[in-house]
N, C-alpha and C positions, 0 to 999 in steps of 0.2 A: 361252922356256921352260914347258914345260907342267908343271902340277899333276902327282903321283903319285897313281897310281888306289887308293883303299882295296879291303881287300877286301869284298864285300858282309859286312854281320852276323851273317849265318846259313851264312858259308862254312864248310866241312868240314876241319879237318887231320887228316892220315892216309890210311891207306888205307880204303875203304867198298866195299859192290857195293847197287846201288840194287835196287830192287823198284818196276815200274813200276806206276803206278795201278791200269793196265787189268788189270795181274794181283793186286793187292788186295782189285778190287771185283768180280774173278771169283768163280765161282760155286765152281771147285776152291778156292779160297784161304777166301773166307767162310764155307762150308760144312765146311773140315776141324774138328778136335776142335783145342784148347790143347795138347794133346801134341804134334800132328802141328805146329801153328804153332812151336810150341819148336824143335821137329827141323830145319825148315826153316831157321829162325836156324843152328842149327848144322852146317850146310852152306854158308850165307850164308858163315859167319865164314870160312871155307877158302878163298874165292874169290879170286883175287888178280886177276884181268882174265883171264889165261892159262891157267888150269888148268881152266876150264868139260869136264866129262866124266873128270876125276883128282878126284875129290871122295871123301872116304871118311868111312862113319860106323861106325867099329871099336867094340866095346863097351871095349875098352881106354882107346881117346881121349877117349868121352863120359862114363865113369867120372871120368875129372878134369877133365872140365867139368859133373861133377854128377847126371850120371846114374845111380842106384841098381840098376832095375830092366831085368833082360835081357827080360824078357815088356812092358812098356811102350816101351823100343827098337825092339824088333820090331813091334809092333801101329802105332807111329809111322812107321817106314818104311815099312812096308807101305802104310798111309793115304796118304802123299806119293807113293808108285809109282802107288797107285789111280788117284788124281786127277790125276794127269799134272802134279803141282807138280816130281817130279824123275825123273830117267828112267835106271834101271840100265845102263851102258855097259861092264861088267865085271863079269864074275861069280868071284869071289874062293873062295879055301881053303886049306887047309893050308899048303899049299908055295907059294903066289903072293901071300898077302898079300888083304887085303881087299877086296868088295865095292867099286866107286867106279860113282859118280854124276853127273849132270848138271842142272845147272838149267835147265828146259825153255823159258824164253824167253829165254835166250841162247844165243848160238851157238858151237858146239866150234870151236876150231881148232886142236888136236892131237889127231891121233887115232892117236897111238902108243900100242899095247898096250891098245886098245879091241876091244870084242868087235863093234861096232858100225861101219860106213862111211863115209867121206864123202858116200856119196849116199844111204845110210841113215837119215839124222837133217835133222829141219826142226824149228827151233823154234818153239812155239806147243802143245804137246802140251794144256798147261793148258788151253786153250779147248776142250776138246773135252767137259770136263765143265758147259760153259754150254749152254741148253737155245738151241733154233735161233732166231733171230730171228724174232719177228711178222711175218707179211706183213700189212698192211691192204689189204683187196678192196673196190674203191670199186663203188657197186652202180649198175650202168649201167640207162638210162633205153631199155626197148626199145618199137619204136613197136610202136602200137596198129593193127590194121586200117585205122581210122579216118583214120589222119595221113597225108593224102597226101602224096607227096612226101618220107617220109620212109624211111629205109632202118634195118634194123635194125644194133645194135653188131657188130662183125665181131669174130671169133674172138680178136685181137690184145688186146684191150683197151683199144682206142681208142673215146673216144665217139663215139655218130653223131652225124650231120649232117646238114642239109638241104639236097637234091639242087636246083637250079635248075630250076623247072617253066617 
């Protein structure tokens, strides 16, 4: 008879939405204001694992969650969109309800009612804030005229080699 496996001591009960370390370490997240980071957690709170793209940030809902200033709400939403951490997936209005958003590190599985289409969305918009990776260019030794049998470095960046003489 095998012993029952205990859950890990840090196991989480209940629902939650993970934020990958690569997102937390990104320029998009690290450079965001405290206000924008707090708003991101309001978006995360709504995610169920099946509703990305259908997340809303209506002022009525946010007031119940402690947000008091309409101006601060608008600034936080705009900053999250600008930094690519969330994407507006539906334009709201008086007769159709609030704007909808998606967390950009997650896939969207249900495109019903969205202003974007299945082929028009790729997760990873938050990466656009990160600078391009630095490319290390190694110095190549170019053959001097006195080096017999040595050829100059080819244009593809392969190191020079000696020819058999």
